[in-house]
N, CA, C and O of each residue as an XYZ file, in Angstrom:
1032
protein
N     190.985    171.372     67.079
C     190.785    171.646     68.195
C     189.311    172.628     67.716
O     189.475    173.603     66.982
N     188.266    172.344     68.087
C     187.164    172.682     68.098
C     186.948    174.091     69.206
O     187.289    174.083     70.389
N     186.407    175.068     68.600
C     186.291    176.422     69.961
C     184.807    176.293     70.465
O     184.248    175.284     70.034
N     184.215    176.917     71.104
C     182.718    177.053     71.874
C     181.918    177.175     70.632
O     180.773    176.727     70.683
N     182.159    177.486     69.985
C     180.667    177.937     68.817
C     180.669    176.859     68.268
O     179.498    176.482     68.302
N     181.471    175.878     67.614
C     181.356    174.337     66.972
C     180.844    173.438     68.118
O     180.161    172.428     67.953
N     181.246    173.916     69.258
C     181.196    172.438     70.191
C     179.421    172.908     70.732
O     178.777    171.999     71.256
N     178.633    174.492     70.555
C     177.806    174.722     70.520
C     176.650    173.966     69.687
O     175.603    173.440     70.064
N     177.304    174.128     68.262
C     176.646    173.695     66.967
C     176.234    172.284     67.350
O     175.046    172.030     67.549
N     177.131    171.405     67.453
C     177.348    170.075     67.989
C     176.340    169.489     68.801
O     175.598    168.518     68.656
N     176.488    170.231     69.581
C     175.212    169.982     70.774
C     173.964    170.494     70.407
O     173.248    169.493     70.394
N     173.453    171.211     70.181
C     171.767    171.637     69.365
C     171.862    170.796     68.438
O     170.745    170.290     68.331
N     172.964    170.090     67.268
C     172.765    168.950     66.107
C     172.076    168.375     67.021
O     170.856    168.535     66.986
N     172.585    167.675     67.924
C     172.169    166.467     69.140
C     170.821    166.725     69.318
O     169.840    166.368     68.666
N     170.955    167.501     70.452
C     169.476    167.374     70.693
C     168.123    167.687     70.179
O     167.036    167.808     70.744
N     168.620    167.815     68.559
C     167.575    168.068     67.614
C     167.129    166.442     67.055
O     166.095    166.092     66.487
N     168.453    165.549     67.497
C     168.164    164.304     66.922
C     168.027    163.445     68.018
O     168.021    162.231     67.813
N     167.904    163.934     69.257
C     167.979    162.904     70.535
C     165.807    162.545     70.354
O     164.957    163.333     69.938
N     165.655    161.354     70.775
C     164.375    160.700     70.480
C     163.890    161.566     71.627
O     164.667    161.825     72.546
N     162.258    162.174     71.621
C     161.549    162.552     72.394
C     161.891    161.563     73.901
O     161.772    160.349     73.738
N     162.295    162.040     75.301
C     161.525    161.011     76.055
C     160.450    160.286     76.377
O     159.472    161.024     76.255
N     160.063    158.998     76.799
C     158.919    158.665     76.844
C     158.575    159.358     78.807
O     159.437    159.742     79.598
N     157.368    159.297     78.987
C     157.058    159.514     79.929
C     157.318    158.465     81.250
O     157.017    157.282     81.411
N     158.049    159.497     82.155
C     158.174    158.236     83.219
C     157.301    158.617     84.635
O     156.715    157.636     85.091
N     157.181    159.444     85.138
C     157.058    160.121     86.112
C     155.097    159.645     86.106
O     154.602    159.104     85.117
N     154.300    159.966     87.309
C     152.874    159.337     87.259
C     152.160    160.682     86.644
O     151.178    160.546     85.914
N     152.519    161.586     86.861
C     152.099    162.749     86.514
C     151.844    162.757     84.641
O     150.850    162.812     83.916
N     153.390    162.666     84.405
C     154.051    162.503     82.559
C     152.568    162.080     82.375
O     151.602    162.763     82.034
N     152.683    160.321     82.802
C     151.970    159.047     82.015
C     150.099    160.123     82.286
O     149.253    160.170     81.392
N     149.989    160.563     83.173
C     148.314    160.819     83.190
C     148.066    162.012     81.970
O     147.045    162.032     81.282
N     149.538    163.302     81.790
C     149.069    163.552     80.904
C     149.247    162.925     79.668
O     148.413    163.418     78.909
N     150.046    161.921     78.972
C     149.754    161.851     78.247
C     148.704    160.742     77.854
O     148.772    160.332     76.695
N     147.883    160.286     78.561
C     146.834    159.355     78.641
C     145.486    160.510     78.366
O     144.644    160.204     77.522
N     145.378    161.623     79.012
C     144.867    162.908     79.086
C     144.683    163.598     77.268
O     143.748    164.105     76.648
N     146.266    163.228     76.909
C     146.068    163.628     75.691
C     145.355    162.403     74.718
O     144.446    162.665     73.930
N     145.679    161.605     74.825
C     145.130    160.415     73.892
C     143.361    160.550     74.099
O     142.405    160.697     73.338
N     143.465    160.474     74.889
C     141.948    160.394     75.095
C     141.089    161.396     74.772
O     139.887    161.131     74.785
N     141.667    163.160     74.310
C     141.552    164.117     73.597
C     140.969    163.775     72.358
O     139.912    163.740     71.727
N     142.477    163.482     72.313
C     142.463    162.804     70.864
C     140.904    162.396     70.535
O     139.951    163.100     70.201
N     141.015    161.054     70.748
C     140.161    160.080     70.508
C     139.049    160.895     70.064
O     138.686    161.119     68.909
N     138.370    161.467     71.596
C     136.836    161.975     71.245
C     136.818    162.920     70.410
O     135.768    162.809     69.777
N     137.488    163.920     70.004
C     137.772    164.412     68.546
C     138.005    163.852     67.379
O     137.895    164.688     66.482
N     138.321    162.637     66.940
C     138.369    162.179     66.140
C     136.555    161.405     65.886
O     135.882    161.738     64.911
N     136.030    160.383     66.948
C     134.803    160.299     67.259
C     133.539    161.534     66.989
O     132.429    161.310     66.506
N     133.955    162.577     67.351
C     132.925    163.406     67.280
C     133.134    163.825     65.926
O     132.129    164.280     65.379
N     134.658    163.769     64.945
C     134.304    164.078     63.506
C     133.105    163.095     62.948
O     132.037    163.316     62.376
N     133.689    162.077     63.322
C     132.958    160.544     62.761
C     131.505    160.872     62.870
O     130.757    161.064     61.911
N     131.127    160.924     64.328
C     129.834    161.538     64.521
C     128.913    162.061     63.626
O     127.765    161.727     63.337
N     129.967    163.338     63.080
C     129.442    164.292     62.460
C     128.979    163.925     60.954
O     127.834    164.027     60.514
N     129.877    163.572     60.414
C     129.611    162.972     58.771
C     128.676    161.656     58.605
O     128.285    161.240     57.514
N     128.462    161.233     59.509
C     127.457    160.155     59.648
C     125.631    160.664     59.526
O     124.608    160.308     58.940
N     126.185    161.912     60.696
C     124.494    162.622     61.010
C     124.317    163.233     59.536
O     123.356    162.954     58.819
N     125.352    164.095     59.169
C     125.392    165.367     58.099
C     124.732    164.268     56.754
O     123.757    164.706     56.143
N     125.364    162.705     56.295
C     124.514    161.763     55.590
C     123.449    162.065     55.947
O     122.863    163.017     55.432
N     122.732    161.076     57.264
C     121.547    160.537     57.113
C     120.822    162.064     57.297
O     119.618    161.842     57.422
N     121.026    163.233     57.351
C     120.078    164.011     57.274
C     119.766    164.412     55.557
O     118.772    165.027     55.171
N     120.526    164.058     54.957
C     120.771    164.261     53.485
C     119.864    163.168     52.724
O     119.090    163.489     51.822
N     119.998    162.123     53.080
C     118.918    160.867     52.769
C     117.638    161.351     52.937
O     116.783    161.349     52.052
N     117.469    161.835     54.253
C     115.675    161.735     54.439
C     115.499    162.957     53.796
O     114.302    162.926     53.513
N     116.124    164.439     53.225
C     115.845    165.408     52.670
C     115.372    164.447     51.178
O     114.280    164.385     50.612
N     116.533    163.850     50.897
C     116.267    163.442     49.561
C     114.918    162.926     49.806
O     113.885    163.502     49.465
N     115.001    161.646     50.507
C     113.016    160.989     50.298
C     112.288    161.589     50.301
O     111.229    160.992     50.106
N     112.159    162.837     50.455
C     110.954    163.578     50.813
C     110.007    163.532     49.420
O     108.885    163.026     49.376
N     110.636    164.110     48.405
C     109.903    163.764     46.567
C     111.418    163.694     45.905
O     111.910    164.809     45.727
N     111.841    163.116     45.703
C     112.927    162.466     45.256
C     112.247    161.598     43.527
O     111.308    160.820     43.362
N     113.170    162.159     42.602
C     112.617    161.488     41.338
C     112.987    159.961     41.517
O     113.258    159.503     42.626
N     112.985    159.512     40.836
C     112.272    157.732     40.785
C     113.849    157.121     41.042
O     114.763    157.725     40.481
N     114.084    156.274     41.640
C     115.272    155.547     41.715
C     115.752    156.614     42.940
O     115.352    156.217     44.035
N     116.282    157.488     42.984
C     116.648    158.257     43.929
C     116.394    158.379     45.568
O     117.198    158.940     46.313
N     115.402    157.892     45.928
C     114.922    157.887     47.330
C     115.288    156.178     47.864
O     115.413    155.152     47.195
N     115.361    156.357     48.966
C     115.426    154.929     49.566
C     114.262    154.547     50.501
O     114.769    153.978     51.468
N     112.914    154.610     50.636
C     112.217    153.832     51.161
C     112.446    152.750     51.302
O     113.226    152.020     50.689
N     111.493    152.471     52.488
C     111.563    150.871     52.564
C     110.689    150.243     51.367
O     111.168    149.249     50.821
N     109.760    150.610     51.023
C     109.063    150.002     49.791
C     108.536    151.315     48.713
O     108.015    152.209     49.380
N     108.550    151.485     47.867
C     108.130    152.104     46.727
C     106.876    151.132     46.000
O     106.570    151.292     44.818
N     106.497    150.551     46.502
C     104.523    150.249     45.705
C     103.828    149.870     47.021
O     104.523    149.821     48.036
N     102.797    149.655     47.077
C     101.426    148.950     47.941
C     101.913    148.255     48.017
O     102.631    147.560     47.297
N     101.394    148.322     49.633
C     101.879    147.146     50.965
C     101.274    146.304     51.612
O     101.518    145.329     52.323
N      99.889    147.223     50.985
C      98.530    146.325     51.911
C      97.588    146.410     51.254
O      97.422    147.474     50.658
N      96.611    145.346     51.102
C      95.113    145.596     50.013
C      94.035    146.240     51.403
O      93.565    145.540     52.300
N      93.895    147.357     51.279
C      92.719    147.549     52.590
C      91.427    147.254     52.788
O      90.811    147.140     53.848
N      90.832    147.063     50.943
C      89.595    146.481     50.684
C      89.710    145.788     49.317
O      90.586    145.906     48.460
N      88.542    144.996     49.337
C      88.434    144.340     48.290
C      87.227    144.286     47.755
O      86.518    143.627     48.517
N      86.548    144.697     46.697
C      85.461    144.661     46.639
C      84.788    143.835     45.281
O      83.644    144.251     45.095
N      85.114    142.966     44.460
C      84.878    142.725     43.257
C      83.317    142.318     43.029
O      82.456    141.635     43.584
N      83.463    143.122     41.913
C      82.435    143.139     40.764
C      81.663    141.915     40.202
O      81.568    141.105     41.124
N      81.175    141.523     39.274
C      80.419    139.987     38.528
C      81.364    140.765     37.308
O      81.577    141.866     36.801
N      81.856    138.951     37.226
C      82.351    138.633     35.495
C      83.753    137.672     35.862
O      83.781    136.594     36.457
N      84.647    138.295     35.410
C      85.353    137.092     35.868
C      86.367    137.010     36.998
O      86.696    138.173     37.235
N      86.737    136.534     37.460
C      87.657    136.607     38.522
C      89.620    136.215     38.741
O      90.467    136.038     39.617
N      89.512    136.246     37.800
C      91.187    135.710     37.323
C      92.288    136.658     38.507
O      92.433    137.839     38.820
N      92.866    135.397     38.868
C      94.074    136.083     40.167
C      93.605    136.642     41.570
O      94.281    137.365     42.302
N      92.058    136.083     41.864
C      91.562    136.685     43.370
C      91.777    135.304     44.187
O      91.029    135.132     45.149
N      92.604    134.440     43.930
C      92.986    133.668     45.058
C      94.590    134.045     45.370
O      94.967    133.783     46.512
N      95.508    134.601     44.506
C      96.646    135.190     44.811
C      96.451    136.301     45.307
O      97.301    137.019     44.782
N      95.822    136.935     46.038
C      95.236    137.956     46.840
C      96.468    137.885     48.339
O      97.174    136.916     48.618
N      96.441    138.465     48.668
C      96.790    140.568     48.096
C      98.437    140.071     47.454
O      98.638    140.479     46.310
N      99.123    139.581     47.832
C     100.426    139.946     47.121
C     100.675    139.637     45.580
O     101.733    139.241     45.093
N      99.410    139.917     44.872
C      99.631    140.013     42.962
C      99.439    140.949     42.820
O      99.544    141.386     41.674
N      99.071    141.762     43.822
C      98.840    143.361     43.762
C      99.981    144.245     44.350
O     100.099    145.466     44.251
N     101.015    143.111     45.156
C     101.462    144.031     46.266
C     103.195    144.247     45.529
O     103.727    143.333     44.898
N     103.757    145.372     45.725
C     105.343    145.080     45.194
C     105.561    145.316     44.162
O     104.669    146.074     43.783
N     106.829    144.976     42.730
C     107.036    145.827     41.637
C     105.876    145.359     40.473
O     105.334    144.299     40.787
N     105.479    145.841     39.421
C     104.716    145.202     38.569
C     105.185    143.846     37.364
O     106.410    143.959     37.346
N     104.984    143.198     36.829
C     105.451    142.473     36.393
C     104.711    142.546     34.519
O     103.883    141.842     33.941
N     105.443    143.632     34.134
C     105.462    143.888     32.979
C     105.680    143.215     31.561
O     106.851    142.894     31.358
N     104.555    142.865     30.275
C     104.772    142.134     29.383
C     105.472    142.882     28.101
O     105.870    142.326     27.077
N     105.516    144.095     28.370
C     105.564    144.741     27.247
C     104.398    145.451     26.350
O     103.294    145.569     26.881
N     104.638    146.070     24.634
C     103.538    146.551     24.449
C     103.120    145.732     23.344
O     103.005    146.294     22.255
N     102.776    144.021     23.465
C     102.448    143.561     22.733
C     102.047    142.489     23.541
O     102.369    141.423     23.018
N     101.561    142.377     24.445
C     101.063    141.514     25.705
C     100.544    141.631     26.583
O     101.232    142.363     27.295
N      99.552    141.324     27.140
C      99.199    141.554     29.050
C      99.987    140.580     29.579
O     100.341    139.506     29.093
N     100.253    141.151     30.776
C     100.729    140.421     31.996
C      99.291    139.481     32.587
O      98.130    139.841     32.392
N      99.716    138.173     33.364
C      99.203    137.606     33.940
C      99.287    138.084     35.446
O      98.178    138.051     35.980
N      99.993    138.387     36.019
C     100.566    138.727     37.560
C      99.144    139.692     37.467
O      99.448    140.763     36.943
N      98.049    139.649     37.730
C      96.977    140.309     37.714
C      96.131    140.185     38.370
O      96.206    139.034     38.799
N      94.850    140.916     38.978
C      93.961    140.550     39.812
C      92.644    141.152     39.276
O      92.394    142.308     39.619
N      91.761    140.497     38.464
C      90.703    141.043     37.459
C      89.706    141.811     38.696
O      89.631    140.985     39.606
N      89.070    142.825     39.001
C      88.616    143.658     40.187
C      86.914    143.231     39.302
O      85.902    143.357     39.991
N      86.763    142.761     37.848
C      85.071    142.761     37.541
C      84.318    143.677     37.402
O      84.606    144.824     37.743
N      83.170    143.325     36.853
C      82.541    144.738     36.376
C      82.141    146.002     37.642
O      81.272    145.745     38.476
N      82.696    147.013     37.651
C      82.442    147.760     38.780
C      82.823    147.814     40.049
O      82.589    148.689     40.883
N      83.610    146.525     40.176
C      84.891    145.704     41.504
C      85.454    147.468     41.753
O      85.271    148.581     41.260
N      86.329    146.722     42.990
C      86.953    148.138     43.488
C      87.810    147.358     44.371
O      87.591    146.194     44.703
N      88.898    148.145     44.765
C      90.217    147.536     45.182
C      91.040    149.052     46.306
O      91.326    150.126     45.777
N      91.200    148.866     47.332
C      91.982    149.727     48.003
C      93.314    149.369     48.447
O      93.522    148.221     48.840
N      94.285    150.282     48.423
C      95.300    149.866     48.180
C      96.263    150.551     49.451
O      96.503    151.688     49.047
N      96.858    150.391     50.672
C      97.743    151.356     51.314
C      99.077    150.991     51.157
O      99.341    149.863     50.742
N     100.150    151.962     51.491
C     101.007    152.625     50.989
C     102.572    152.436     52.560
O     103.800    152.516     52.562
N     101.744    152.233     53.363
C     102.236    152.564     55.302
C     103.600    151.676     54.830
O     103.406    150.703     54.102
N     104.877    151.989     55.215
C     104.740    153.117     56.158
C     105.153    154.669     55.745
O     105.164    155.653     56.484
N     105.506    154.584     54.271
C     105.144    155.813     53.559
C     103.837    156.491     52.746
O     102.786    155.849     52.756
N     103.877    157.502     52.194
C     103.433    158.233     51.474
C     103.500    158.886     50.256
O     104.592    159.308     49.877
N     102.470    159.042     49.558
C     102.597    159.677     48.182
C     102.687    161.078     48.177
O     101.677    161.733     48.436
N     103.702    161.603     47.932
C     103.259    163.087     48.056
C     103.804    163.796     46.881
O     104.782    163.411     46.241
N     102.954    165.093     46.583
C     103.054    166.012     45.005
C     104.707    166.608     45.019
O     105.429    167.149     45.857
N     104.824    166.233     43.784
C     106.507    166.219     43.548
C     106.077    166.843     41.806
O     105.039    167.229     41.270
N     107.236    166.704     41.452
C     107.736    167.496     39.712
C     107.159    166.202     39.027
O     107.571    165.053     39.192
N     106.166    166.600     38.260
C     105.686    165.643     37.648
C     104.110    164.305     37.989
O     103.054    164.582     38.558
N     104.441    163.207     37.518
C     103.730    162.297     37.796
C     103.704    161.648     39.440
O     104.862    161.713     39.852
N     102.936    161.147     40.336
C     103.442    161.554     41.562
C     102.976    159.519     41.928
O     103.453    159.085     42.977
N     102.331    158.752     41.274
C     101.785    157.673     41.670
C     101.815    156.842     40.260
O     101.298    157.685     39.527
N     102.012    156.050     39.666
C     101.733    154.986     38.143
C     101.051    153.473     39.056
O     101.514    152.729     39.920
N      99.747    153.549     38.313
C      98.813    152.525     38.178
C      98.980    151.463     36.682
O      98.711    151.816     35.534
N      99.437    150.264     37.072
C      99.787    149.473     36.118
C      98.356    148.258     35.803
O      97.687    147.516     36.523
N      98.385    148.516     34.647
C      97.212    147.630     34.451
C      97.849    145.834     33.479
O      98.836    145.258     33.935
N      97.428    145.506     32.773
C      98.100    144.532     31.465
C      97.622    145.148     30.253
O      97.579    144.297     29.365
N      97.222    146.355     29.830
C      97.088    146.831     28.122
C      97.887    146.536     27.467
O      98.821    145.984     28.048
N      97.990    146.663     26.305
C      98.801    146.481     25.404
C      97.949    147.098     24.166
O      96.775    147.449     24.049
N      99.095    147.073     23.278
C      98.815    147.739     21.663
C      98.402    146.769     20.652
O      99.093    145.813     20.302
N      97.182    147.071     20.176
C      96.805    145.993     18.966
C      97.338    145.922     17.898
O      97.196    146.762     17.009
N      98.445    144.301     17.779
C      99.290    144.212     16.809
C     100.468    145.541     16.742
O     101.019    146.006     15.745
N     100.571    145.824     17.772
C     101.498    146.513     18.359
C     101.619    148.012     17.642
O     102.647    148.510     17.182
N     100.293    148.589     17.673
C      99.786    150.128     16.677
C      99.628    151.339     18.729
O      98.829    151.538     19.644
N     100.410    151.548     18.481
C      99.985    152.340     19.755
C      98.372    153.396     19.651
O      97.791    153.695     20.694
N      97.986    153.721     18.659
C      96.608    154.187     18.211
C      95.853    153.341     18.316
O      94.698    153.644     18.017
N      96.111    151.919     18.772
C      95.078    150.873     18.894
C      95.112    150.163     20.885
O      95.433    149.034     21.259
N      94.787    151.008     21.484
C      95.600    149.902     22.962
C      94.287    149.141     23.225
O      93.200    149.714     23.152
N      94.421    147.739     23.558
C      93.280    147.189     24.195
C      93.384    147.658     25.344
O      94.402    147.496     26.016
N      92.017    148.522     25.885
C      92.122    149.099     27.438
C      90.945    148.596     27.767
O      89.953    148.281     27.108
N      91.306    148.559     29.289
C      90.279    148.242     30.264
C      90.670    149.248     31.424
O      91.539    149.283     32.295
N      89.283    150.301     30.894
C      90.039    151.294     32.167
C      88.944    150.841     33.647
O      88.045    150.017     33.812
N      89.674    151.981     34.605
C      89.019    152.162     36.162
C      89.701    153.848     36.322
O      90.569    154.503     35.747
N      88.711    154.064     37.483
C      88.658    155.011     37.653
C      89.790    155.175     38.670
O      90.122    154.139     39.246
N      90.437    156.302     38.988
C      91.512    156.339     40.613
C      91.251    157.316     41.509
O      91.221    158.517     41.241
N      91.037    156.765     42.703
C      90.863    157.878     43.609
C      92.472    158.079     44.680
O      93.486    157.453     44.373
N      92.445    158.776     45.577
C      93.450    158.848     46.699
C      92.628    159.515     47.665
O      91.580    160.131     47.473
N      93.221    159.315     48.676
C      93.386    159.537     50.278
C      94.627    158.874     51.054
O      95.382    157.911     50.923
N      94.325    160.331     52.257
C      95.711    160.492     52.786
C      94.826    160.078     54.511
O      95.479    160.002     55.552
N      93.561    159.901     54.466
C      92.976    158.762     56.079
C      92.361    157.791     55.768
O      91.883    157.033     56.612
N      92.257    157.632     54.620
C      91.280    156.184     54.280
C      89.922    155.986     53.950
O      89.281    155.002     53.583
N      89.534    157.635     54.261
C      87.932    158.219     54.382
C      87.717    159.135     53.438
O      86.883    159.117     52.532
N      88.405    159.821     53.666
C      87.970    160.617     52.432
C      88.758    160.667     51.039
O      89.980    160.689     50.892
N      87.928    160.676     50.210
C      88.846    160.094     48.956
C      88.785    161.942     48.076
O      88.261    162.974     48.495
N      89.386    161.740     47.069
C      89.558    162.622     45.891
C      89.820    161.973     44.462
O      90.923    161.619     44.044
N      88.474    161.872     43.715
C      88.945    160.921     42.546
C      89.445    161.847     41.193
O      88.990    162.945     40.870
N      90.238    161.273     40.683
C      90.698    161.869     38.939
C      89.372    161.616     37.866
O      88.662    160.616     37.759
N      89.325    162.861     37.149
C      87.967    162.410     36.679
C      87.801    160.971     35.251
O      87.659    161.477     34.137
N      87.805    160.265     35.250
C      87.611    159.120     34.407
C      86.122    158.977     33.265
O      85.167    158.208     33.371
N      86.344    159.822     32.413
C      84.638    159.886     32.068
C      84.514    158.869     30.070
O      83.577    158.280     29.531
N      86.096    159.178     29.569
C      86.435    158.780     28.653
C      86.161    157.540     27.946
O      86.648    156.539     28.473
N      85.227    157.298     26.441
C      85.080    156.098     26.620
C      85.860    155.089     24.869
O      85.712    153.955     24.413
N      86.572    156.208     24.483
C      87.726    156.383     23.576
C      88.922    157.262     23.839
O      88.991    158.244     24.577
N      89.907    156.675     23.036
C      91.284    157.004     22.846
C      91.678    158.360     22.914
O      90.488    158.532     22.648
N      92.022    159.172     22.978
C      93.066    158.878     24.732
C      92.008    159.003     25.584
O      90.960    159.643     25.503
N      92.581    158.096     26.629
C      91.133    157.728     27.781
C      92.143    158.713     29.069
O      92.295    158.162     30.159
N      92.608    159.749     28.912
C      92.717    161.280     30.056
C      93.301    160.554     30.986
O      94.221    159.742     30.878
N      92.527    161.006     32.178
C      92.850    160.426     33.625
C      92.283    159.015     34.365
O      92.139    158.908     35.583
N      91.957    157.835     33.269
C      92.023    156.824     33.134
C      92.691    156.172     33.867
O      92.822    156.979     34.787
N      93.496    154.862     34.319
C      94.141    154.130     34.231
C      93.129    152.960     33.077
O      91.969    152.737     32.729
N      94.537    152.491     32.853
C      94.046    150.783     32.048
C      94.717    150.818     30.661
O      94.744    149.845     29.907
N      95.198    151.888     30.419
C      95.390    151.972     28.172
C      96.799    151.731     28.165
O      96.957    151.456     26.975
N      98.021    151.641     28.734
C      99.949    151.884     28.582
C      99.865    150.618     29.004
O      99.521    149.953     29.981
N     100.290    150.519     27.953
C     101.427    148.979     28.027
C     102.423    149.569     29.627
O     102.874    150.630     30.057
N     102.356    147.976     30.099
C     103.895    147.892     31.324
C     104.947    147.611     30.810
O     104.968    146.435     30.444
N     105.890    148.185     30.601
C     107.437    147.697     30.774
C     108.305    147.339     31.888
O     109.246    146.645     31.503
N     108.307    147.583     33.173
C     108.817    147.278     34.078
C     109.030    145.726     34.580
O     107.975    145.115     34.749
N     109.722    145.313     34.729
C     109.671    143.430     35.214
C     110.517    143.467     36.236
O     111.267    144.403     35.959
N     110.846    143.015     37.245
C     112.703    142.665     37.680
C     112.540    141.457     37.400
O     113.660    140.946     37.436
N     111.558    140.481     37.063
C     112.258    139.202     36.869
C     112.679    139.254     35.185
O     113.324    138.275     34.809
N     112.362    140.342     34.104
C     113.271    140.139     33.046
C     114.013    141.046     32.111
O     114.430    140.977     30.955
N     114.007    142.101     33.276
C     114.137    143.609     33.069
C     114.608    144.628     33.899
O     113.842    144.377     34.829
N     115.148    145.419     34.236
C     116.059    146.710     35.065
C     115.559    147.832     35.157
O     116.015    148.721     35.875
N     114.353    147.953     34.294
C     113.615    149.298     34.117
C     113.380    149.527     35.548
O     113.331    148.729     36.485
N     113.255    150.726     35.501
C     112.705    151.119     37.079
C     111.276    151.361     37.419
O     111.036    152.568     37.454
N     110.358    150.686     37.654
C     108.991    150.915     38.331
C     108.735    151.969     38.690
O     107.521    152.090     38.525
N     109.382    153.399     39.351
C     109.361    154.311     39.794
C     109.624    155.291     38.720
O     109.284    156.441     38.996
N     110.008    155.150     37.877
C     110.088    156.360     36.550
C     109.284    155.979     35.365
O     109.232    154.940     34.707
N     108.563    157.320     35.267
C     107.540    157.249     34.624
C     107.116    157.366     33.077
O     106.173    157.221     32.298
N     108.895    157.844     33.209
C     109.439    157.968     31.498
C     109.919    156.514     31.165
O     110.605    156.602     30.146
N     109.857    155.341     31.550
C     109.920    154.628     31.028
C     109.887    152.840     31.403
O     110.392    151.792     31.000
N     108.779    153.421     32.611
C     107.984    152.087     32.993
C     106.961    151.450     32.650
O     106.600    150.275     32.699
N     106.445    152.638     32.209
C     104.992    152.043     31.531
C     103.982    152.617     32.551
O     104.320    153.447     33.395
N     102.340    151.988     32.397
C     101.510    152.035     32.909
C     101.091    153.251     33.075
O     101.897    154.117     32.736
N      99.680    153.745     33.655
C      99.159    154.795     34.046
C      99.877    156.133     34.776
O      99.837    155.866     35.977
N     100.401    157.213     34.635
C     100.873    157.988     35.543
C      99.883    159.218     36.159
O      99.111    159.933     35.521
N     100.164    159.222     37.607
C      98.743    160.292     37.810
C      99.671    161.676     39.115
O     100.703    161.572     39.778
N      98.786    162.683     38.985
C     100.348    163.615     39.847
C      98.928    164.420     40.515
O      98.055    165.109     39.987
N      99.143    164.013     41.790
C      98.117    165.039     43.249
C      98.006    165.843     42.651
O      97.142    165.512     41.840
N      98.548    167.527     42.297
C      98.549    168.507     41.888
C      97.086    168.684     40.649
O      96.368    169.675     40.518
N      97.036    167.801     40.136
C      95.780    167.973     39.631
C      94.199    168.062     40.458
O      93.188    168.597     40.001
N      94.368    167.256     42.013
C      92.905    167.509     42.674
C      93.245    168.650     43.671
O      92.436    169.059     44.504
N      94.441    169.107     43.530
C      94.897    170.049     44.699
C      95.255    169.285     45.941
O      95.005    169.709     47.069
N      95.896    168.052     45.673
C      95.777    166.883     47.318
C      97.810    167.491     47.373
O      98.172    168.106     46.370
N      98.304    167.389     47.887
C      99.588    167.336     48.959
C      99.807    166.107     49.152
O     100.941    165.730     48.857
N      99.139    165.397     49.527
C      99.599    163.796     50.617
C      98.978    162.752     50.261
O      97.780    162.865     50.522
N      99.145    162.139     49.959
C      98.205    160.839     50.020
C      98.881    159.431     50.552
O     100.029    159.191     50.177
N      98.201    158.484     51.422
C      98.851    157.412     51.759
C      97.552    156.339     51.236
O      97.606    155.210     51.724
N      96.546    156.593     50.400
C      95.909    155.099     49.955
C      95.215    155.580     48.750
O      94.776    156.709     48.530
N      95.190    154.546     48.021
C      94.572    154.850     46.496
C      93.854    153.708     45.977
O      94.337    152.576     45.969
N      92.505    154.047     45.470
C      91.165    153.061     45.709
C      91.252    153.157     43.828
O      91.548    154.204     43.252
N      90.890    151.692     43.013
C      90.631    151.648     41.898
C      89.840    151.290     41.973
O      89.651    150.543     42.933
N      88.687    151.555     40.962
C      87.679    150.937     40.735
C      87.244    150.994     38.925
O      87.151    151.990     38.207
N      87.076    149.807     38.642
C      87.071    149.101     36.865
C      85.331    150.274     36.808
O      84.393    150.355     37.602
N      85.541    150.795     35.825
C      84.302    151.345     34.840
C      83.269    150.241     34.631
O      83.507    149.173     34.067
N      81.631    150.763     35.350
C      80.817    149.634     35.500
C      80.443    149.660     34.112
O      80.060    148.684     33.468
N      80.581    150.873     33.678
C      79.702    151.621     32.414
C      80.364    150.816     30.690
O      79.751    150.617     29.641
N      81.722    150.551     31.041
C      81.935    149.527     30.130
C      82.024    147.887     30.159
O      82.275    147.321     31.223
N      81.888    147.419     29.394
C      81.833    145.833     29.895
C      82.555    145.305     27.834
O      83.089    145.823     26.853
N      82.144    144.284     28.219
C      83.388    143.552     26.531
C      84.355    143.640     26.921
O      84.872    143.498     28.029
N      84.867    144.057     25.370
C      86.135    144.226     25.442
C      86.799    145.444     26.093
O      88.003    145.651     25.937
N      86.086    146.181     26.758
C      86.447    147.610     27.229
C      86.703    147.087     28.280
O      87.667    147.666     28.782
N      86.214    145.993     29.115
C      86.410    145.625     30.529
C      86.907    144.284     30.378
O      87.240    143.706     29.343
N      86.906    143.753     31.926
C      86.805    144.772     33.144
C      89.005    144.947     33.940
O      90.103    144.391     33.905
N      88.647    145.515     34.212
C      90.137    146.325     34.972
C      90.732    145.381     35.375
O      89.944    144.631     35.951
N      92.109    144.866     35.379
C      92.932    143.804     35.859
C      93.793    144.556     36.361
O      94.127    145.436     35.568
N      94.423    144.614     37.561
C      95.315    145.299     38.340
C      97.157    144.383     38.764
O      97.340    143.199     39.049
N      97.649    144.915     38.705
C      98.590    144.459     38.326
C      99.615    145.005     39.775
O     100.005    144.183     40.604
N      99.872    146.188     39.856
C     100.801    146.895     41.004
C     100.205    147.980     40.655
O      99.511    148.177     39.657
N     100.752    149.359     42.293
C     100.945    150.460     41.974
C     102.645    150.722     42.581
O     103.263    150.129     43.464
N     103.044    151.864     41.683
C     104.240    152.495     42.493
C     104.511    153.675     42.923
O     104.077    154.608     42.247
N     105.130    153.919     43.892
C     105.050    155.628     44.275
C     106.391    156.527     43.591
O     107.561    156.303     43.902
N     106.102    157.226     42.935
C     107.325    158.291     42.226
C     107.671    158.743     43.306
O     108.475    158.170     44.041
N     106.868    160.331     43.676
C     107.459    160.953     44.757
C     107.251    160.703     45.974
O     106.131    161.137     46.243
N     107.866    160.094     47.132
C     107.558    159.685     48.315
C     107.790    160.121     49.487
O     108.823    160.789     49.515
N     107.353    160.043     50.313
C     107.325    160.688     51.703
C     107.987    159.069     52.427
O     107.623    157.966     52.021
N     108.779    159.244     53.300
C     109.630    158.338     53.589
C     109.778    158.335     55.690
O     110.320    159.267     56.285
N     109.276    157.323     56.288
C     108.884    157.980     57.723
C     110.575    158.237     58.311
O     110.774    158.741     59.417
């Protein structure tokens, strides 16, 4: 025979093991529905917060991320704003504008790429980068790619075809990097470093100045913080084996995305 205390213990155990009764009345059903909806809204809010945090982090990174880390829609020139060819060779002009847009097609240290347009002696071309901009960040901010190479593979004997480089934020007022050298090293001129990046043959990042090749330019040298246009002009004073400049591409290293 069980005592009262034993009966109470068995009753308590049975209560703990009994399943939670399902709501049956209209009021109970309404309360259950409200609880489910509240949980759903809380979960949705958490997911939205996570999405916004990720998106905000990305937009900050795009402002001045090192090469390969930003997610701009384009890291290269997207338009030819103007082209004023000079006399002399006219190679590649029939392929404009596409031949100078997008990534470079480098051929390495001992060969010059044929994926270029020749500017002609004193010729000039202006490229746009919409919807993105070049901004001043760590190190070089953009790279100009020509089809220079090292004669006989000797880095001390670059086959250079030089051009001056200018930048502008509004497409009207340009600031120029000084390009006055006529012998190596060529300082702030473009057109004397071979190009290694080529998406058709390798995975070299064309926005990384440490491996891409080409000639890098730093906006800080001009006291400029942002540029949306780059103008490249062949050195009119250089002819023969020193000219003319052949443009392959221009890449953004430090970018501002819309």
